[in-house]
N, C-alpha and C positions, 0 to 999 in steps of 0.2 A: 790416338790421343786419349789418355785416361783423364778422368775427372773425379774429384772427391764426392761429387753428388751422385747417389745411386741412379743407375739407369741412363746417365748422360754419357754420350760418346762411348758406349760399351763396344767391345770388340765384336766384329761381325762373325757369324758362324757360317762361313761359305760352304762348309761340308754338309750342313743339314740339307735334307732333300725337300726343296720347295715344291717339287713336282708331285709329291705324295702327301698332300694334305688329307685330313680326315674328311669324310663326306658330311654334307648337311651341317646341322647345328654343332656337331662335334668339333668343327674347326675352331671353336672358341676354347675348348678345354686345353688343348696342347699349348697355345700361347700363355694361358694362365699358369699352367704347370711350369712353363719355361720363363716365368717372369722374374726368376732369380737364378744366379749361377755362382757357385762358390769359387770355382777356379779363377774367375776374373773379378770376384768380389763386387758384384752389382746385384741390386734388388729393386725391381720396379715398384715394389710395395714397401720399400725401405723407410719411407717417412710419409706423412699425410699428404703433403703437397705433390710429391712425385707419384704416389699411389693414385691420388685423385686424377691427375693428368693422364696417367697410363690407362686407368679404367675408362675414362672418357674417350681416349683415342681408340681403345679396343671396342667401343660401342656398348660397354657394360654399365656405364653410369651416365644416364641421360641428363640429370639436372643437378640435384643436390650433391654437395661434397661429402666427405666422410671424416669422422673424428678418429682419434688415436685408438679408442676401444674397437671401433669398426675395422680399422686397418689391422689390428692384432688378430681379430677374428678371421679376417680374410687370409692372413699369413698362415694361421692354423688350418684353415680349410685347404689351402694350397698344399700344405704338408700331408694332410689326410688323403687328398686326391692323388698326390704323387705316390704315396704308399700303396693306394689301391691300384694305380697304373703299374707300379713296380711288381706287384703280385701277379700281374698278367704275364710277366716274363718267366715266372716260375710255374712249374706244373702244380696242379692241385687247385682246389677251390679257394676263392678269396676268403679272408677272415670275415665270416658272417656278422659277428658282433661289431666289427669296425665299420663295415659297409652300412649296417643299420644305424649306427651312431652318426655317421656322416650324413646319411639321408634324413635323419631326424633333426639335424641342426637348424633347419629353416622350414617354416610351413610352406607347402606348395598347394596350388589350386589346380585341379584338373579342369580343362576346358577345351573346346574345339577351336582350331585355328581357322584362318580364312579358307583353307582347302578342305575343311571338314575333318581333319585329323585330330585325334586326341593328343594334347600336349600338357605338360606340367609347367605352370607359370608361377613366379614368385608371388607371395601374398603380402610382401612388405615393400618398403621404399629404401632408397640409398643403398647402403652396404647389404642390407637384408635382401634387396632386389638382386644385387650382384650375386650373392651366395645362392639365392633361389634360382636364378637363371642357370648357374653352373650345375646346381644339384638337379634341376629339371632335365637338363641335357644328359647328365650322368645317369639318372634313373631311366630315361628313355633308351639310352645306349645299353644299359644293363638288360632291359626288357627285350630289345631286339638282337642282342648278342654282339653288337659292334664294339661294346666297351672292351672286350678282350683284346682288341687290336691296338688300343692305346697303351703303350708300354714306356718304360724308362730305359735308356741306354745303359748297358752294363759297363760301358767304358767311361762315360762322362755324366750320366744321370739325366741327360736331356730327354724330355718327353717326345715321343715320335709315334707316328701312325704306322703300324706294321702292315705292309701291303703284300707280304709273302703269301704264297698260295696256302701253305700249311700252318700259317700263324707262328712261325718259328723265329722271326726276326729278333736279334739280340742287341743290335747297335743302331744308332741314329744314322750312321754312314759307315758302310763296310770299309771304304777306302781310308778312313781315318781311325775311328774308334775300334773297328774290327781288326784292322791291321796292327794297331798298337797293342791290343789285347793278345793277339796271336804272337806277336814278336816277344812280348814279356813271357808268355808261356814257353816259347822256344828257348829263350835265354835261361829260364829256370831249369828246363830239361837238360840243357847242354852246358850248364855252368858258366854262362856268359853274363 
């Protein structure tokens, strides 16, 4: 059932691989990247009320709500993080200027967590805290090398965690997006 309200009754993605989530705190990044889908025209950050509810459900927004300017900044951050994840599917280094620009978007504070590990935490509240949490996770993943496993599907654009041994994954699910892509290529080659 479809709804005019973004994010409500959105179609399920049964082919996404729930058995292959990102490790640790990176589990937050993929759902944020996947909080919109053009194919079915829904966006969890599409308006202030829906965005506030989604961010709370995701555990990213503990108290205060967000305003329209905050929502727009989070949509822009999502686009930047998607672009960085998409670059992971292509050989070569990520665009250094873009990475630096994204990481400078929100101030972060380095501190020790309860286990004595160094973590980057947001220095703000509300939407700034959401962005800071996401950027802190991204920075930590860039430092430990795990960021290169967060990619976007070449078939549908969905963010996924590449669990392949040689980090060569291209699709969120081979049986759907991979098969579609290979079938299109076959038809092009054979005039079908």
